Every structure is written in structure tokens, then in C-alpha cells.
FIZA-93904 format. One record per atom (N, C-alpha, C): residue number from 1; chain; atom name; x, y, z. Coordinates in nm, 4 decimals, padded with zeros to 6 digits. Each point is the difference from the previous one (the first is absolute). Example, Ala and Ser with C-alpha at 12.3 -4.5 7.8 and 13.67 -1.06 7.14 Angstrom:
<rs>
[r 1, 'A', 'N', [01.3190, -00.5690, 00.7800]];
[r 1, 'A', 'CA', [-00.0890, 00.1190, 00.0000]];
[r 1, 'A', 'C', [00.0900, 00.1200, 00.0000]];
[r 2, 'A', 'N', [-00.0350, 00.1050, -00.0720]];
[r 2, 'A', 'CA', [00.0820, 00.1190, 00.0060]];
[r 2, 'A', 'C', [-00.0770, 00.1090, 00.0730]];
</rs>
This chain:
<rs>
[r 1, 'A', 'N', [-01.5724, -03.8003, -01.9341]];
[r 1, 'A', 'CA', [-00.1331, -00.1385, -00.0078]];
[r 1, 'A', 'C', [00.0878, -00.0900, -00.0843]];
[r 2, 'A', 'N', [-00.0213, -00.1249, 00.0504]];
[r 2, 'A', 'CA', [00.0431, -00.1134, -00.1290]];
[r 2, 'A', 'C', [-00.1327, -00.0754, -00.0807]];
[r 3, 'A', 'N', [00.0062, -00.0241, -00.0766]];
[r 3, 'A', 'CA', [-00.1214, -00.0550, -00.0776]];
[r 3, 'A', 'C', [-00.0012, -00.1448, 00.0748]];
[r 4, 'A', 'N', [00.0080, -00.0274, 00.0970]];
[r 4, 'A', 'CA', [-00.0419, -00.1195, 00.0618]];
[r 4, 'A', 'C', [-00.0985, 00.0331, 00.1041]];
[r 5, 'A', 'N', [-00.0566, 00.1053, 00.0207]];
[r 5, 'A', 'CA', [-00.1151, 00.0310, 00.0792]];
[r 5, 'A', 'C', [-00.1068, -00.0364, -00.0663]];
[r 6, 'A', 'N', [-00.1036, -00.0107, 00.0697]];
[r 6, 'A', 'CA', [-00.1452, -00.0391, -00.0457]];
[r 6, 'A', 'C', [-00.0742, 00.0863, 00.1290]];
[r 7, 'A', 'N', [-00.0625, 00.0747, -00.1266]];
[r 7, 'A', 'CA', [-00.0931, 00.0682, 00.1085]];
[r 7, 'A', 'C', [-00.1052, 00.0081, -00.0552]];
[r 8, 'A', 'N', [-00.1181, -00.0742, 00.0572]];
[r 8, 'A', 'CA', [-00.1179, -00.0491, -00.0307]];
[r 8, 'A', 'C', [-00.0903, -00.1224, 00.1029]];
[r 9, 'A', 'N', [-00.0949, -00.0217, -00.0549]];
[r 9, 'A', 'CA', [-00.0762, -00.0975, 00.1077]];
[r 9, 'A', 'C', [00.0825, -00.1357, -00.0279]];
[r 10, 'A', 'N', [00.0105, -00.0973, 00.1065]];
[r 10, 'A', 'CA', [00.0349, -00.1092, 00.0477]];
[r 10, 'A', 'C', [-00.0821, -00.0742, 00.0556]];
[r 11, 'A', 'N', [-00.0308, -00.1358, -00.0305]];
[r 11, 'A', 'CA', [-00.0710, -00.1064, 00.0805]];
[r 11, 'A', 'C', [00.0819, -00.0880, 00.0283]];
[r 12, 'A', 'N', [-00.0372, -00.0454, 00.1196]];
[r 12, 'A', 'CA', [00.0850, -00.1753, 00.0688]];
[r 12, 'A', 'C', [-00.1583, -00.0520, 00.0570]];
[r 13, 'A', 'N', [00.0019, -00.1110, -00.0302]];
[r 13, 'A', 'CA', [-00.1039, -00.0801, 00.0645]];
[r 13, 'A', 'C', [00.0824, -00.1399, 00.0367]];
[r 14, 'A', 'N', [-00.0078, -00.0591, 00.1203]];
[r 14, 'A', 'CA', [00.0125, -00.0941, 00.0176]];
[r 14, 'A', 'C', [-00.1050, -00.0366, 00.0771]];
[r 15, 'A', 'N', [-00.0826, -00.1106, -00.0607]];
[r 15, 'A', 'CA', [-00.0794, -00.0787, 00.0934]];
[r 15, 'A', 'C', [-00.1400, 00.0598, -00.0195]];
[r 16, 'A', 'N', [-00.0955, -00.0364, 00.1416]];
[r 16, 'A', 'CA', [-00.0909, 00.0793, -00.0113]];
[r 16, 'A', 'C', [-00.1549, -00.0313, -00.0568]];
[r 17, 'A', 'N', [-00.0558, 00.0704, 00.0622]];
[r 17, 'A', 'CA', [-00.1501, -00.0298, -00.0712]];
[r 17, 'A', 'C', [-00.0858, 00.1741, -00.0312]];
[r 18, 'A', 'N', [-00.0188, 00.0176, -00.1022]];
[r 18, 'A', 'CA', [-00.1211, 00.1051, -00.0464]];
[r 18, 'A', 'C', [00.1023, 00.0941, -00.0032]];
[r 19, 'A', 'N', [00.1420, -00.0271, -00.0677]];
[r 19, 'A', 'CA', [00.0684, 00.0906, -00.0177]];
[r 19, 'A', 'C', [-00.0932, 00.1310, -00.1731]];
[r 20, 'A', 'N', [00.0405, 00.1313, 00.0730]];
[r 20, 'A', 'CA', [-00.0733, 00.0452, -00.0736]];
[r 20, 'A', 'C', [00.1037, 00.1299, -00.0802]];
[r 21, 'A', 'N', [00.1034, -00.0172, 00.0202]];
[r 21, 'A', 'CA', [00.1528, 00.0751, -00.1164]];
[r 21, 'A', 'C', [00.0221, 00.1254, 00.0766]];
[r 22, 'A', 'N', [00.0150, 00.0717, -00.1029]];
[r 22, 'A', 'CA', [00.0821, 00.1356, 00.0649]];
[r 22, 'A', 'C', [-00.1379, 00.0729, 00.0571]];
[r 23, 'A', 'N', [00.0490, 00.0936, 00.1260]];
[r 23, 'A', 'CA', [-00.0888, 00.0409, 00.0670]];
[r 23, 'A', 'C', [00.0001, 00.1816, -00.0298]];
[r 24, 'A', 'N', [-00.1071, 00.0477, -00.0412]];
[r 24, 'A', 'CA', [00.0050, 00.1337, -00.1289]];
[r 24, 'A', 'C', [-00.0197, 00.0770, 00.1462]];
[r 25, 'A', 'N', [00.0590, 00.1092, 00.0126]];
[r 25, 'A', 'CA', [-00.0359, 00.0789, 00.1155]];
[r 25, 'A', 'C', [-00.1102, 00.1361, -00.0382]];
[r 26, 'A', 'N', [-00.0085, -00.0406, -00.1052]];
[r 26, 'A', 'CA', [-00.1636, 00.1006, -00.0271]];
[r 26, 'A', 'C', [00.0658, 00.1057, -00.1163]];
[r 27, 'A', 'N', [00.1115, 00.0011, 00.0012]];
[r 27, 'A', 'CA', [00.0640, 00.1590, -00.0693]];
[r 27, 'A', 'C', [-00.0557, 00.0293, -00.1481]];
[r 28, 'A', 'N', [-00.0527, 00.1031, 00.0014]];
[r 28, 'A', 'CA', [-00.0390, 00.0025, -00.1667]];
[r 28, 'A', 'C', [00.0584, 00.0781, -00.0609]];
[r 29, 'A', 'N', [00.0152, -00.0608, -00.1304]];
[r 29, 'A', 'CA', [00.1070, 00.0494, -00.0682]];
[r 29, 'A', 'C', [-00.0239, 00.0578, -00.1308]];
[r 30, 'A', 'N', [00.0612, 00.1474, -00.0453]];
[r 30, 'A', 'CA', [-00.0827, 00.0394, -00.1268]];
[r 30, 'A', 'C', [00.1397, 00.0251, -00.0786]];
[r 31, 'A', 'N', [-00.0288, 00.0541, -00.1345]];
[r 31, 'A', 'CA', [00.1004, 00.0315, -00.0777]];
[r 31, 'A', 'C', [00.0922, 00.1504, 00.0538]];
[r 32, 'A', 'N', [-00.0840, 00.0882, 00.0851]];
[r 32, 'A', 'CA', [00.0781, 00.1124, 00.0590]];
[r 32, 'A', 'C', [00.0915, -00.0925, 00.0726]];
[r 33, 'A', 'N', [-00.0461, -00.0363, 00.0802]];
[r 33, 'A', 'CA', [00.0777, -00.0554, 00.1413]];
[r 33, 'A', 'C', [00.1116, -00.1225, -00.0484]];
[r 34, 'A', 'N', [-00.0442, -00.0862, -00.0796]];
[r 34, 'A', 'CA', [00.0754, -00.0669, -00.0943]];
[r 34, 'A', 'C', [00.1880, 00.0716, -00.0512]];
[r 35, 'A', 'N', [-00.0822, 00.0907, -00.0607]];
[r 35, 'A', 'CA', [00.1298, 00.1032, -00.0515]];
[r 35, 'A', 'C', [00.0773, 00.0543, 00.0889]];
[r 36, 'A', 'N', [-00.0498, 00.0629, 00.0997]];
[r 36, 'A', 'CA', [00.0377, 00.0687, 00.0767]];
[r 36, 'A', 'C', [00.1043, -00.0748, 00.0806]];
[r 37, 'A', 'N', [-00.0183, -00.1471, 00.0603]];
[r 37, 'A', 'CA', [00.0590, -00.0754, 00.0775]];
[r 37, 'A', 'C', [00.1091, -00.0667, -00.1509]];
[r 38, 'A', 'N', [-00.0136, -00.0214, -00.0896]];
[r 38, 'A', 'CA', [00.1577, -00.0009, -00.0949]];
[r 38, 'A', 'C', [00.0881, 00.0952, 00.0094]];
[r 39, 'A', 'N', [-00.1026, 00.1865, -00.0339]];
[r 39, 'A', 'CA', [00.1146, 00.0393, 00.0292]];
[r 39, 'A', 'C', [00.0822, 00.0184, 00.0966]];
[r 40, 'A', 'N', [-00.0550, -00.0049, 00.1315]];
[r 40, 'A', 'CA', [00.0457, -00.0103, 00.1258]];
[r 40, 'A', 'C', [00.1484, -00.0967, 00.0229]];
[r 41, 'A', 'N', [-00.0480, -00.1092, -00.0775]];
[r 41, 'A', 'CA', [00.0719, -00.1371, -00.0010]];
[r 41, 'A', 'C', [00.1689, 00.0754, -00.0949]];
[r 42, 'A', 'N', [-00.0460, 00.0656, -00.0691]];
[r 42, 'A', 'CA', [00.1131, 00.0260, -00.1293]];
[r 42, 'A', 'C', [00.0780, 00.0982, 00.0739]];
[r 43, 'A', 'N', [-00.0393, 00.1000, 00.1007]];
[r 43, 'A', 'CA', [00.0635, 00.1048, 00.0514]];
[r 43, 'A', 'C', [00.0503, -00.0729, 00.1001]];
[r 44, 'A', 'N', [-00.0552, -00.0630, 00.0554]];
[r 44, 'A', 'CA', [00.1385, -00.0931, 00.1462]];
[r 44, 'A', 'C', [00.0893, -00.0674, -00.0801]];
[r 45, 'A', 'N', [-00.0099, -00.0603, -00.1133]];
[r 45, 'A', 'CA', [00.1111, -00.0623, -00.0414]];
[r 45, 'A', 'C', [00.1271, 00.0969, -00.0357]];
[r 46, 'A', 'N', [-00.1126, 00.1595, -00.0748]];
[r 46, 'A', 'CA', [00.1277, 00.0792, -00.0207]];
[r 46, 'A', 'C', [00.0850, 00.0148, 00.1205]];
[r 47, 'A', 'N', [-00.0925, 00.0630, 00.1136]];
[r 47, 'A', 'CA', [00.0504, 00.0263, 00.1742]];
[r 47, 'A', 'C', [00.0895, -00.0889, -00.0095]];
[r 48, 'A', 'N', [00.0079, -00.1137, 00.0501]];
[r 48, 'A', 'CA', [00.0188, -00.1236, 00.0142]];
[r 48, 'A', 'C', [00.1724, 00.0405, 00.0137]];
[r 49, 'A', 'N', [00.0213, 00.0071, -00.1609]];
[r 49, 'A', 'CA', [00.1425, -00.0335, -00.0423]];
[r 49, 'A', 'C', [00.0803, 00.1771, 00.0271]];
[r 50, 'A', 'N', [-00.0657, 00.0750, 00.0882]];
[r 50, 'A', 'CA', [00.0657, 00.1108, 00.0410]];
[r 50, 'A', 'C', [00.0056, 00.0468, 00.1250]];
[r 51, 'A', 'N', [-00.0856, -00.0844, 00.1398]];
[r 51, 'A', 'CA', [00.0302, -00.0087, 00.1223]];
[r 51, 'A', 'C', [00.1153, -00.1212, 00.0576]];
[r 52, 'A', 'N', [00.0105, 00.0413, 00.1406]];
[r 52, 'A', 'CA', [00.1405, -00.0989, 00.0371]];
[r 52, 'A', 'C', [-00.0768, -00.1310, 00.0017]];
[r 53, 'A', 'N', [00.0437, -00.1323, -00.0047]];
[r 53, 'A', 'CA', [-00.0126, -00.1345, 00.0285]];
[r 53, 'A', 'C', [-00.1311, -00.0184, 00.1093]];
[r 54, 'A', 'N', [00.0234, 00.0501, 00.0986]];
[r 54, 'A', 'CA', [-00.1112, -00.0261, 00.0680]];
[r 54, 'A', 'C', [-00.1147, 00.0346, -00.0238]];
[r 55, 'A', 'N', [-00.0053, 00.1150, -00.0361]];
[r 55, 'A', 'CA', [-00.1375, 00.0512, -00.0796]];
[r 55, 'A', 'C', [-00.0449, -00.0727, -00.1403]];
[r 56, 'A', 'N', [00.0909, -00.0478, -00.0582]];
[r 56, 'A', 'CA', [-00.0420, -00.0448, -00.1031]];
[r 56, 'A', 'C', [-00.0343, -00.1539, 00.0380]];
[r 57, 'A', 'N', [00.0616, -00.0424, 00.1149]];
[r 57, 'A', 'CA', [-00.0595, -00.1344, 00.0623]];
[r 57, 'A', 'C', [-00.1611, 00.0439, 00.0791]];
[r 58, 'A', 'N', [-00.0215, 00.0841, 00.0178]];
[r 58, 'A', 'CA', [-00.1474, 00.0570, 00.0900]];
[r 58, 'A', 'C', [-00.0832, -00.0034, -00.1061]];
[r 59, 'A', 'N', [00.0441, 00.0702, -00.1287]];
[r 59, 'A', 'CA', [-00.1089, -00.0033, -00.1255]];
[r 59, 'A', 'C', [-00.0059, -00.1293, -00.0315]];
[r 60, 'A', 'N', [00.1043, -00.0675, 00.0134]];
[r 60, 'A', 'CA', [-00.0432, -00.1809, -00.0880]];
[r 60, 'A', 'C', [-00.1237, -00.0657, 00.1077]];
[r 61, 'A', 'N', [00.0474, 00.0624, 00.1346]];
[r 61, 'A', 'CA', [-00.1069, -00.0546, 00.0580]];
[r 61, 'A', 'C', [-00.1426, 00.0271, 00.0304]];
[r 62, 'A', 'N', [00.0306, 00.1095, -00.0719]];
[r 62, 'A', 'CA', [-00.1651, 00.0776, -00.0135]];
[r 62, 'A', 'C', [-00.1027, -00.0225, -00.1366]];
[r 63, 'A', 'N', [00.1302, -00.0657, -00.1078]];
[r 63, 'A', 'CA', [-00.0758, -00.0252, -00.1210]];
[r 63, 'A', 'C', [-00.0880, -00.1056, -00.0622]];
[r 64, 'A', 'N', [-00.0441, -00.1070, 00.1217]];
[r 64, 'A', 'CA', [-00.0706, -00.1102, -00.0400]];
[r 64, 'A', 'C', [-00.1724, 00.0802, 00.0826]];
[r 65, 'A', 'N', [00.0129, 00.0777, 00.0454]];
[r 65, 'A', 'CA', [-00.1008, 00.0656, 00.0085]];
[r 65, 'A', 'C', [-00.0431, 00.1157, -00.0569]];
[r 66, 'A', 'N', [00.0850, 00.0219, -00.1004]];
[r 66, 'A', 'CA', [-00.0358, 00.1000, -00.0709]];
[r 66, 'A', 'C', [-00.0190, -00.0197, -00.1476]];
[r 67, 'A', 'N', [00.0468, -00.1261, -00.0499]];
[r 67, 'A', 'CA', [-00.0210, -00.0673, -00.1042]];
[r 67, 'A', 'C', [-00.0869, 00.0248, -00.0826]];
[r 68, 'A', 'N', [00.0432, 00.0448, -00.1179]];
[r 68, 'A', 'CA', [-00.2030, 00.0073, -00.1076]];
[r 68, 'A', 'C', [-00.0235, -00.1483, 00.0463]];
[r 69, 'A', 'N', [-00.1576, 00.0274, -00.0026]];
[r 69, 'A', 'CA', [-00.0943, -00.1198, 00.0215]];
[r 69, 'A', 'C', [00.0324, -00.0988, 00.1337]];
[r 70, 'A', 'N', [00.0905, 00.0447, 00.0876]];
[r 70, 'A', 'CA', [00.0262, -00.0646, 00.1402]];
[r 70, 'A', 'C', [-00.1560, -00.0302, 00.0720]];
[r 71, 'A', 'N', [-00.0160, -00.1039, 00.0531]];
[r 71, 'A', 'CA', [-00.1173, 00.0479, 00.1174]];
[r 71, 'A', 'C', [00.0085, -00.0573, 00.1139]];
[r 72, 'A', 'N', [00.0266, 00.1461, 00.0573]];
[r 72, 'A', 'CA', [00.0313, -00.0337, 00.1199]];
[r 72, 'A', 'C', [-00.0907, 00.0826, 00.0882]];
[r 73, 'A', 'N', [00.0106, 00.0006, 00.1433]];
[r 73, 'A', 'CA', [-00.0994, 00.0883, 00.0595]];
[r 73, 'A', 'C', [00.0273, 00.1520, 00.0035]];
[r 74, 'A', 'N', [-00.1043, 00.0798, 00.0008]];
[r 74, 'A', 'CA', [00.0016, 00.1483, 00.0047]];
[r 74, 'A', 'C', [00.1287, 00.0352, 00.1081]];
[r 75, 'A', 'N', [-00.0293, -00.0284, 00.1215]];
[r 75, 'A', 'CA', [00.1044, 00.0388, 00.0710]];
[r 75, 'A', 'C', [00.1526, -00.0256, -00.0241]];
[r 76, 'A', 'N', [00.0501, -00.1170, -00.0392]];
[r 76, 'A', 'CA', [00.1084, -00.0289, -00.0578]];
[r 76, 'A', 'C', [00.0281, 00.0965, -00.1021]];
[r 77, 'A', 'N', [-00.0706, 00.0066, -00.1184]];
[r 77, 'A', 'CA', [00.0607, 00.0714, -00.0719]];
[r 77, 'A', 'C', [-00.0099, 00.1486, 00.0411]];
[r 78, 'A', 'N', [-00.0687, 00.0377, 00.0661]];
[r 78, 'A', 'CA', [00.0407, 00.1434, 00.0468]];
[r 78, 'A', 'C', [00.0937, -00.0132, 00.1323]];
[r 79, 'A', 'N', [00.0310, -00.0663, 00.0279]];
[r 79, 'A', 'CA', [00.1366, -00.0163, 00.0589]];
[r 79, 'A', 'C', [00.0985, -00.0162, -00.0572]];
[r 80, 'A', 'N', [00.0213, -00.0677, -00.1204]];
[r 80, 'A', 'CA', [00.1107, 00.0467, -00.1067]];
[r 80, 'A', 'C', [-00.0069, 00.1391, -00.0714]];
[r 81, 'A', 'N', [-00.1196, 00.0597, 00.0096]];
[r 81, 'A', 'CA', [00.0070, 00.1371, -00.0967]];
[r 81, 'A', 'C', [00.0684, 00.0863, 00.1188]];
[r 82, 'A', 'N', [-00.0172, -00.0099, 00.0862]];
[r 82, 'A', 'CA', [00.0487, 00.0946, 00.1411]];
[r 82, 'A', 'C', [00.1604, -00.0429, -00.0034]];
[r 83, 'A', 'N', [00.0175, -00.1341, -00.0227]];
[r 83, 'A', 'CA', [00.1569, -00.0202, 00.0029]];
[r 83, 'A', 'C', [00.1182, 00.0461, -00.0893]];
[r 84, 'A', 'N', [-00.0693, -00.0098, -00.1394]];
[r 84, 'A', 'CA', [00.0655, 00.0848, -00.1236]];
[r 84, 'A', 'C', [-00.0088, 00.1510, 00.0003]];
[r 85, 'A', 'N', [-00.1012, 00.0564, 00.0615]];
[r 85, 'A', 'CA', [-00.0282, 00.1037, 00.0244]];
[r 85, 'A', 'C', [00.1182, 00.0881, 00.0910]];
[r 86, 'A', 'N', [00.0115, -00.1065, 00.0864]];
[r 86, 'A', 'CA', [00.1350, 00.0788, 00.0896]];
[r 86, 'A', 'C', [00.1308, -00.0133, -00.0517]];
[r 87, 'A', 'N', [-00.0144, -00.1116, -00.0517]];
[r 87, 'A', 'CA', [00.1541, 00.0092, -00.0774]];
[r 87, 'A', 'C', [00.0158, 00.1119, -00.1438]];
[r 88, 'A', 'N', [-00.1128, 00.0126, -00.0655]];
[r 88, 'A', 'CA', [-00.0275, 00.0860, -00.0746]];
[r 88, 'A', 'C', [00.0422, 00.1692, 00.0498]];
[r 89, 'A', 'N', [-00.0948, 00.0016, 00.0980]];
[r 89, 'A', 'CA', [00.0239, 00.1411, 00.0734]];
[r 89, 'A', 'C', [00.1692, 00.0404, 00.0522]];
[r 90, 'A', 'N', [00.0392, -00.1377, 00.0190]];
[r 90, 'A', 'CA', [00.1634, 00.0260, 00.0445]];
[r 90, 'A', 'C', [00.0668, 00.0086, -00.0733]];
[r 91, 'A', 'N', [-00.0279, -00.0679, -00.1138]];
[r 91, 'A', 'CA', [00.1099, 00.0340, -00.1690]];
[r 91, 'A', 'C', [00.0051, 00.1451, -00.0470]];
[r 92, 'A', 'N', [-00.0859, 00.0632, 00.0481]];
[r 92, 'A', 'CA', [-00.0356, 00.1617, -00.0588]];
[r 92, 'A', 'C', [-00.0286, 00.0034, -00.1235]];
[r 93, 'A', 'N', [00.0186, 00.1341, -00.0725]];
[r 93, 'A', 'CA', [-00.0261, 00.0026, -00.1347]];
[r 93, 'A', 'C', [-00.0261, -00.1680, -00.0931]];
[r 94, 'A', 'N', [00.0562, -00.0942, 00.0167]];
[r 94, 'A', 'CA', [00.0159, -00.1094, -00.0957]];
[r 94, 'A', 'C', [-00.1194, -00.0686, 00.0482]];
[r 95, 'A', 'N', [-00.0637, -00.0033, 00.1221]];
[r 95, 'A', 'CA', [-00.0916, -00.0839, 00.0378]];
[r 95, 'A', 'C', [-00.1508, 00.1191, 00.0109]];
[r 96, 'A', 'N', [00.0097, 00.1285, -00.0568]];
[r 96, 'A', 'CA', [-00.1329, 00.0345, -00.0354]];
[r 96, 'A', 'C', [-00.0592, -00.0495, -00.0637]];
[r 97, 'A', 'N', [-00.0017, -00.0706, -00.1167]];
[r 97, 'A', 'CA', [-00.0952, -00.0840, -00.0972]];
[r 97, 'A', 'C', [-00.0452, -00.0852, 00.0971]];
[r 98, 'A', 'N', [00.0517, -00.0707, 00.0358]];
[r 98, 'A', 'CA', [-00.0997, -00.1128, 00.1065]];
[r 98, 'A', 'C', [-00.0526, 00.0226, 00.1039]];
[r 99, 'A', 'N', [00.0318, 00.1279, 00.0671]];
[r 99, 'A', 'CA', [-00.0492, 00.0362, 00.0767]];
[r 99, 'A', 'C', [-00.1731, 00.0742, -00.0559]];
[r 100, 'A', 'N', [00.0242, 00.0726, -00.1233]];
[r 100, 'A', 'CA', [-00.1295, 00.0185, -00.0448]];
[r 100, 'A', 'C', [-00.0554, -00.1223, -00.0367]];
[r 101, 'A', 'N', [00.0480, -00.1046, -00.0490]];
[r 101, 'A', 'CA', [-00.1095, -00.0982, -00.0581]];
[r 101, 'A', 'C', [-00.0419, -00.0845, 00.1138]];
[r 102, 'A', 'N', [00.0513, 00.0074, 00.1371]];
[r 102, 'A', 'CA', [-00.0620, -00.0379, 00.1120]];
[r 102, 'A', 'C', [-00.0732, 00.0253, 00.0156]];
[r 103, 'A', 'N', [-00.0221, 00.1411, -00.0106]];
[r 103, 'A', 'CA', [-00.1159, 00.0870, 00.0820]];
[r 103, 'A', 'C', [-00.1037, -00.0003, -00.0926]];
[r 104, 'A', 'N', [00.0023, -00.0370, -00.1255]];
[r 104, 'A', 'CA', [-00.0915, -00.0236, -00.1041]];
[r 104, 'A', 'C', [-00.0450, -00.1114, 00.0428]];
[r 105, 'A', 'N', [00.0480, -00.1153, 00.0462]];
[r 105, 'A', 'CA', [-00.0147, -00.1383, -00.0136]];
[r 105, 'A', 'C', [-00.0685, 00.0287, 00.1282]];
[r 106, 'A', 'N', [-00.0021, 00.0671, 00.1136]];
[r 106, 'A', 'CA', [-00.0494, -00.0370, 00.0827]];
[r 106, 'A', 'C', [-00.1506, 00.0838, -00.0148]];
[r 107, 'A', 'N', [-00.0216, 00.0926, -00.0489]];
[r 107, 'A', 'CA', [-00.1118, 00.0646, -00.0210]];
[r 107, 'A', 'C', [-00.0742, -00.1095, -00.0835]];
[r 108, 'A', 'N', [00.0594, -00.0782, -00.1231]];
[r 108, 'A', 'CA', [-00.1199, -00.0573, -00.0888]];
[r 108, 'A', 'C', [-00.0432, -00.1188, 00.1150]];
[r 109, 'A', 'N', [00.1073, -00.0561, 00.0779]];
[r 109, 'A', 'CA', [-00.0690, -00.1099, 00.1067]];
[r 109, 'A', 'C', [-00.0770, 00.0684, 00.0840]];
[r 110, 'A', 'N', [-00.0406, 00.1436, 00.0186]];
[r 110, 'A', 'CA', [-00.0809, 00.0590, 00.1242]];
[r 110, 'A', 'C', [00.0655, -00.0383, 00.0999]];
[r 111, 'A', 'N', [00.1692, -00.0224, 00.0438]];
[r 111, 'A', 'CA', [00.0015, 00.0065, 00.1372]];
[r 111, 'A', 'C', [00.0589, 00.1345, 00.0439]];
</rs>
């Protein structure tokens, strides 16, 4: 990953009336959840450096939905978690910490 990626909310508004800004999908955050997401993000950065380029690209595509403080729909976050779990599972022992973190996050999210 290069430093030119931003994984957070972005708002672009052009004209219109009654604009409300960012849509919040009702995700609740807690210190435990935030810490788990931060840890998964760190683990994915480590795993990314050890997998083939196509798998690294898939991790990159999932990161915006997994980034700490990302405000994404629950379904999109779940889909990203399943994608990185699949990559971690095929990576073998080096992917085990990611699998453990995904399981913990799914439990915290009630999914």
C-alpha cells in the first residue's frame, strides 16, 4: 500500500437543496470494536506483504470497508470481512491471526 490512499468518509455535493451531508448507516462504535478493527487493519497490512499480488490487490479493495472509523453499510463490511478471511485461509499459518481477528469482529458485530 502506498501513502496516497485515504480510507475514510468523503462527501462531494454539487448543487441541490436540503443536502444533509454524510449518510450514517447506524453503525455503533465502541472502544472494543475500534480496537479490533485497528488490529485487523494492522494484520492485513502485514499479510498483504506476504501474499501474491492478486491477493494483495483484493486486500486493497477490501480495506476501505474495514478501515477504522469507516462509515459503511453493515453488508459491505461483512462482505469485506469474508473476502479477507478467504485470503487469510488460503495463506495458511501466516493468515491465522487475520482469521482470528475476523471471527472476533464478526462476533462483536453480531454477524
